[in-house]
N, C-alpha and C positions, 0 to 999 in steps of 0.2 A: 491353179489356185494360188493366190498371193502368199508369199512367205516360204513356199516349198523349196525354191532354189537356195535360199539362205539356210533353211533347216537342213537340207541335203549337204550343203558345204560344211555346216557345223558337224554333222555326223561323220563326214569324211575326216575332219580334223580329229575327232575322237578315235576313229579307226586308225589313223596314223599314230596317235599317241599309244593306242593299244599295241601296235607293232613294236614300238620301243619297249613297252613292258614285257612283251614276249622275248625280246632279245636280252634284256637285263635280268628278268626274273625278280625275285624267286617265284617258285611255283605257286605259293599261297596268294601272291599278288596277282599272278596270271589268272588264276581261277576267278577271283572277285572282279578283276578288270573285264574278264570275258562276260561276267553277269551284267555289268554296267552296259557294255556294248550291246548285248542281246536285248536288254530292257529297252534301250534307246531305239534299236532297230524295230522291235515289236511295236513300240509306241508310235513310231513314224508310219509304219505300215498301216496300223489301225487308223491313224488320222487320215491317211491318203484314202483308205477304203471308205471311211465315214464321210470324208469331204466330197468324194465322188458320188455318193449315194444321193437319193432324193431328200429334199429338205429345203429349208429356206436359206438360200445362198447368203442373204444379208445377216443372218443370225450366226454368230461364232459357234464353232464346234464345241467349245467349252460350255456354251449355254444349251445347245441342242442335245448334248450327250454328257451332261454334267457328272453323272456317277462314273462313267468310264473315264472322263478327264481327271476327276479326283483320284480314281484308283491308279491311273498312269503316273500322276505326280507322286503318289505315295510309294509306288513300286520304285520309281526313279530315285527318290529320296533314300529309301532303305538301301538300294544297291550302292549309291554314292557313299553312304555312311559306312557300309561294310568295306568298301574300297579304302576309304581313308583310314579305317581301323586297321586294315591289313598293311597299308603302306607306312603308316607312322612309325612303327617299330623298326622297319627297315631303314627309313631315313634317319632315325635316331641312332642307327648303328647297333640295333638290338639283335641283328642276325649275322 
């Protein structure tokens, strides 16, 4: 399916960034970073499963499975906001 190689490469980049977070800490940041990575991995696996299933190949997944697509975006956004909220005080020297 088109775009999967690029998506996988982007996910690997997030995974590498997560490894840096694990090395640097603190634990509060590690926890929310893991949530971001888990959310992306789940979203990717769901897209692969839905993309490989029956359906109109010419219709994008976001149109064939709109509710799931919107839910995935919402989950990704919430995890990203939580990550930024946890990281910001660390970057500002608050810990």
